[in-house]
C-alpha positions, 0 to 999 in steps of 0.5 A: 499499500502506497502512502502518500507524503501529506500521509505521511507529513500528518503522521508524523505531527501527530506523533509529536502531541503524544502523551507518553512519558517525556522525562527517565523517571516517568519512562521507568515508572509507565515499564511496569504498566503492563504488568499483569501478575508477578510471573509475567515480569521482566524485570523485578519490580523498583521495590523488590530489588533491595529484596532480591539482593538480599536474597540473592546474598543469603541464597549465595552464602547458603548455597556456596556457588562453586562456579559462573553457572551456580553464582547464576543459578543462586541469583535466579532462585532469588529472583524467582523466591521474591517473584513468588511471594509477590504472586502468594501476596496477589493470589491472598488479596484476590482471595480475599476480594472474592471472599467480601465480595461472597459474602457482602453480594451472594445473595443479590448475585444469585438474584441477579442470575435467576433474571439472566435465565429467566429472559430464555422464559419465552423462547424455551419456557420448560428448560428455563422453568426446570432449570429456576426451579432447581435453585433457591432465589429461582424459586423465588423468582418464579413464585413472585410471578405467581403471586403477580399473577393472582394478583393479577387476576384477583383484581382483575374484576372477574375479567380473568388474565390477560393473553399475556398473563395467561402466556405467562402461566404456561411459560413459568409451569413450562408447558407444551405449546402443543397442550396450550389453550387460550381462554378465546379457544376453550369457547370455540367448537371443535373442527369437524364438530 
């Protein structure tokens, strides 16, 4: 693909407007922005440098390397042990966060899951109503809808449910489409009669 000189000039002009780090300190800090977790770090974090040095000296004294390779292995073991410690700390933090979330929002999360599951009630009533019956929060969701239908029947002044409410009742009970008979169809004579 051929790029015009105007496009090249525009790209150079836009590149000068970049908001990236300009100082050496900013560049050093930004190098660690993409660090996702401790094992992915290509270089040790600056705050770990002193710990790595201390641990490296301890390992060197304990292992007494006899050649350059063994000395290198001693230093690598120190670096890896610091990374493992960092990963364990991060894992504990994540586990604590998940545990706290479960403690605080468990019921809300299960209610939300029931709501999401119930969205497929109209297209897959038998499967969805059965899946809702398998959890306490799904049962609560079903009972709430049945209560709303009961309230609608009591306040309808003898008119009964609307077609939408009849469909919801069939969906809630998981009735297959072939067995559904609406109120209007009950009054119609059977074909051939």
